[in-house]
N, C-alpha and C positions, 0 to 999 in steps of 0.2 A: 705588521702581524702581532697578535695578542696571543699570549699563551697562559692559560689558567693553571694556577697552583692552588690546590685546596688549602683553605685556611689562611692564604696569603693575597697579597696585591698581585694584579697582573703585571707580568714583565711586558715591556714595550721593546721591541727591535726596529729601528729606523731604517729605511732603504736609503743609504747615504747616497748612492748613486744617483737615485732619482731625485733627491732633494739639492744635489750639487747642480743640476741642470737649470735651476732658476733661484733668483736671489730671495731674500726674506720678504721683500715687498710684494712679489707675486704671490707667496703663500698665504700672506695677509689678507690680500684682495681675494684671493681664492676662497678662503674660509668666511670672510665677511660676505662674499656674494651667495653663499649657501644658507646662511642663517635665516631660518623662518621658512624655508622652502619645504614643500610637501610631497616632492617627488623623490623616487629612489635615486641613489642610495643614501641621501642625507636627510630624511625627513627627520625634524626635530632635532638635528645634529646628533642622532644616535650613534653610537660605536658599535661597529661590527667585529665580533671576534668569535673564536671557537665555542666559548660558554654560551648557554642560551641565556638571553635576557628578555624579560617580560617587558613589553611597551609601558605599563604602569610603574615598573620599577626604574625607568630611565628619567633621569632628570635633564631637561633641555636647557643648553647654555644660551639659547636665545634670549632668556631672561637676563643673563649676565654678560651681555655681548661686549667686552671689551678686548683689545689685542693682548692685554699683559695678563687676564684671568686664565686659570687652567680650565680645561674641558673635563667635566665629571659627570660620572654616570654611576649606577650600583647594579652589581650582579644579583641573582637570586639569592646568593648567600649573604648579601649584605656588604659585600666588600667594595671598596671605592676604586674607581679607575681614574688615574690621575695622568694627563699628558702636559707636560710643562712647555711653555713656548720660548723658553730661554734658548734652546737649539736654534729656533728660526731667527731669533734676535740675533745670536752670535754668527750665524749663517748670513744675514743680511750685511752686518758689518763687514765679514771677509768678502762678501761679493762687491761690496762698494770700494773696497780697497784694490780689489783685483780687475775690476771693470774699468768702463770708462768715465767714472764719476770724476767730477773736479768740485773743488771748493770755491765757492763764490763769496767775496766779500760782502757784508751786509749793505755797504753803498753801491754795489756793483749795479750797472744798467743792465737790465733784464729785456732782452729782445724778444718780443712775442708778435713781431710784426709778420714774420714768415711762416709758412705752413711746413717747416721743415721737420718730418716725421721721425725725429730721432728717440721718439718714445719707445720704439720698438726695438732698439739696439739690445738691451739686455736678453731679450727673448733669442735673438739671432746669435749673439754670442754664446748663449748656453745650448744652441742647437749643435756646437762644435763642427765636425767636418761634414755635416749632413748634407750642406749646400755646396759644398767645394767642387769646383769645376776646373779640370785640368784639360788645356788645350795645347797640343803639340806644335810646333812651329809650322808644321806643313799644311795644318788644317785651316780652313776659311780663307783660302787665297782668292778663290774666285769670288766675282761680284754676285753670282747666281746661288741660290739656294735650292729653288725647286721651279725649273722652267716650265713645268706643266700647270704651275698655280698661277692664277691671275695675279696675285702679289707675289711676284717672282723672287723677291729678296726675303720672304717670310721662311724662317727655319721651320721645317716639318715638326721638329720636337716642341717648339714655342706653340704652334698651332694646336699640336695634340694637348699640350699642358693647358691652354686657354679653355679648350672645349671642355676638358675634364674638370676644370675648376669651377666654371659657370653651371655645369651638370650637377656637381656636389652640392655648391651653395644654393642652386636654384634662384639666382637673381637675374638671369638672363636667358632668352631662346637663343639657342646657337644653330638649330637645324636650318638648313637652306639659307644660310648667312655666308658671305664673304668676309673674311678677316683681313684687314690691312693693318700692318703694323708701322708704327711711327715712333720718331724719337720724342717721346713723351706725348702726351695728350695735346700739348702746345701745338706741335707741327700737324697733328691730326685736325685740329680745329681749322687752321689755315688750309688744309687739303679740303676739307668739307665746304668751307665757303667757296673755295676754287670751283669745285664740282658741281656745287648747288646753283652757282651764278649764271644765269642766261647770258650766253656770249654775244647774242644778236640784238640786244636791246639798247635803245638810245641812251637810258638812264641806268645807273648801277642798282643792284638790288639792295634793298634796305635791309640791315642788321640790328636786330633787336633783342632785348632781354628784359624781363620783368625785374624791376628793382625791388630789393637791392640785388645787384647783379655782381657776378665774379669781376673783380677790378681790371683784370687783364683782357677781357674781352673787348672793350673799347681800344685798348692799345694794340691788340693784334688786328682788329679791323682796319685801323689808320694808319699803322706803321707803314705799310708798302705803298700807301695811297693809290691803291687799285682803282682802275676804272670799272671793274666788275660788280664790286659791293662797296657800300657806305654805310657807317655806324650812324644809327638814328636814335640810340638811346632806349629809354623805358618802353617796354612793350605795352604797358598799361595806357600809355598816352599815344601811341602809334596811330595815325589815321591817314596815311598817305595811300595813294592807289599804287598798282604796279606790284613786281615781284618783291618778296621779301622771305629772309631766313630768321627763324626766331631760335634763339638758343635757350634750351630748357634744361637748367641745372637740378638735378634731385638725387639726393638731398642738396639743398642749396648751399653754396658758399657765397655769402657769409653766414647765413642765419641758421643752416641745418634743417630747415623745412623741406618736406617732399612737396614737389610741385607738379603742374601739369602746364600744357600751353595755355597761353592768354590771348594771342591774337587769333580771331576766327574768320578772317577774311580769305577770299580766294588769290590763288596765285602764290601760295606761301609754302615753304618747306622749312622741315624742323630738324634740329640737331639736338639730340638728347645727351647731355653730358653727366654721366652715371659714375664719375670718379670715386664718389662717397657711398655708392650703393654696395655696401658690404656689411656683414653682421657686426663689425666691432664699432660701427657708427650709428645704424639704424636697423630696425626690424626689417626683415626680409618678407614682405607681404605677398609677393607674387613676382614670376620672373617677368622681367621688363622685356616688351615686344614693341620696338619701334623701328622706324626706317634706318636711322643712323645713330648708333650708341656707343659712347666713347668711355674708355676705362684706361687705366694708367697703373703700372707697378708702384709708382711712387706713393698712392694712397692706398692701394691693396695690401702691400707688404711692406711698406716704408722704405723701399729701395730707390729713393729719389735720384741718386746719383747715377743708376744705370740707364736712365732715360729711355725707357721702354714704354709705350702706349700701344693700344689697338683699338679697332673700331670694327664693330659687327654691322655689316650693311647689306640690306635686302637687296637693293637694285645692282646689278652686274655693271650697268654701264656708269652709275655714280661711282662705284668701288674702282672702275678703270680709271676714270678721271683722277680720283684720289692717288691712286698708285702713279699717275703721270706726273701729278705734282711733286710727289715724293722722288721720283727719277730725276727730274729736271734739278730739285733743290738740294737733294743730297746723294742721290745715285743709291738709294737703298738705305738701310738701317744696320748698325753694327752688328756682325754677326756674334762677336765676343758677348756683347750685352744680351743679344737674344738668348744665347746658350745659358748664359746665367739666371735670366729671368725664367727660362724653361725649367732649369732644375728646381728654383725656389718654389714656382708654383706647384710642381710636381711634389715637393715636399709637404707644402700646405695641403694639398688634396689628400695625400696619404694620411695626415695626421687628423683630417675630418672624417676619413672613412674608419679610422682605427679607434672609433671613440669607445668601444666596448673593450678594448685592450687594457691591461693594467695601467699603462701610461697614456691613455686616451686623452683626459684632460690636460695632461701636461704638454702634449704634441700639437695640441688644437691651437693655431695660431690665433684663430678668431675668437676663441674662448679666452686667451691671454689678453687680447686687444680690448675686449669688452670689459673684461674684469678692470683692467687698470683704468680704462677710461671713465667707467662708471664710478670707481673710487675718486678720480680727480673731480668729476663733476658732483658728487655729493660733498665733498670738501669745499668746492667753490661756491654751491649753494647755500651751505651752512655759513660761510664766512660772510656771504651777502644777504642773508635771510632777513636781517633787521636793518637793512640799509633803507634810508628815506631819499638817497641820492641817486643810486646806481640798481638797475634791474636787469634781470636776465630772462630770456625768452623760457616758455615753457612747452613741453612736447607732450602729444597725447599718447597714451599706453596703447600699443597694438600687438597683435600675436605675430611672432616671428617663426616662420616655417622651418628655418635653418636650426634654430635652437629649440623649436617645439616649446616656447614659453612666451608669455607675455612680457613685454617690456617698453621701455620709452628709449627715445633717441640719446646718443651721448655723442655728439658732434665732434669733429676736429677742431672747430673753432666755437668760441663763445661770442654771441653777439649781444654786448653789453650796451645799455642804454643809461645815459645820465638823465636825471629828472631837472627839477626847477632851477637848482644852485649852479648847474654847470652847462653852459652853451656848447663849448668845444671840448668833448669828452677826450679826445687824442690828445690835445693840449694839456689836459688836466694830468693824464697818466704820464706824458713826458715829463711833467714837472716833478713828478716822483719816480723818476728813472725807470719809467716802463714804457717800453716802445710798442706801440700798437698801430693798427691800420684805421684810418678815419672812415666814416661813414661816407664822406664825400667821394671817396675812391670807388664806391659801391653804387654811386647814383642816389645816396640816401642822405640823411640829416646829420650834419657833424655832431649831434647829440649821441650817435652811436660810434661804437669802435668794434672791430674785430680782433679778438685775442686768441692765439694759438693755444690749444690745448694738447698738443702733440710734441711739446719741447722735451728736453731732457728734465730728469726728475729734479735736478738742482735748480732749474731755471723756475720750474712750477712752484717747487717749495718756496723760493725766494718772493715770487710773485703773490703767494698767499700770505705771506708775513708781511710783505708790503701792505696788502689789504688790511691786514689785521691791525697793523699799527696805525693806519689811517682811522680806522674804526676807535682805537684808542684815543686818537687825537680829536674824535668828535667830527672829523671831516665828512666821513661816509655816513655814519649815524648821526646825522645832524637833526637838532631838535626842531 
């Protein structure tokens, strides 16, 4: 809030309660994401206050965009408005000391092989008790959650929260769909393969996915050595007759591209894995409307440890078979995890609906996620922009109906390719104490690696420092 005093500078009163809810890095990302925007309320980074300011007398800081510089403008009387960024810097330091940050030595091994979504920990820490769930000892004793529901172990509150979130975000059609809950999307993938495989055919159904494909699809399809289905690899080269199941991952893991089905033969079924079709990763261009759509709390909210996923299924018979698989394998899904997931999804939905409230941008989880991932991708691209050895995938700019703005994707993984000088990119990074996942695991070339962009801040910073040091040694920016 700014109060004008005639003949003097404006006094600034900070809402400390609101500031404490997020660390300094969040506020930096938020301010940086607004620079140069033309939509209200921050066109040209103008400062709103009680005194009238004419457009012509406002000096935009878009020309002087650095984190350490002050934001300046002028009133009609010509008096300067100055907001120091030192408070944010101090707050960032305090947040790091009180949070889950850890100091990594300069020669530590950086593990970016897994997609462990700890990037969102700061947000959830700052939400305080909003997501706290208390379950008394007598609750959730029964196997059953709702005997009238086809998925009898699905908690009604979780079903309600799932439908509400998809409606708010606009990323999937939920009307006339059966919701099947699973122990993460991994269990749901196996349930879908079971449900879609014809039981009376002499040969197993072929399971395919366009390369580069999620590295665990092959492992899931082969692990049980099922006679119902068999892994057949890259959908681009699949030419067998008979029944098949195509996994369609969009946005794709590992390369972040939005994709459609590849195989056009008769007798096929498709499973759309939409784990990353959320606004922090990619523009929401339309509600997805497919026969089987898989989502997971792990990638949506970052709560990988809760092990909750769900499938939106058109065909009731297919949904029933998936429920049967779940019943036989685990007799349902943890109610405690479902209650926690329901509360978290509810909090996210409420934060998205309250965009017009004073704390709208603060509470909006997807705004936070998009902001921090955008910042990381900008840093990574800037680090590798002059590289003659490593390259990054580029993404088209699309209109996002959720944010109501144009943007490009900022995937959870960077799909990095080595050029002429490096034949095995994973081995190259391992030699510099950075663990990545080789392109071989994704049915692709070893010149590629997948690098997690959703690690803790300390891991990402050390990764960038490691890349920068390689630049200085002329290993990446080779002549």
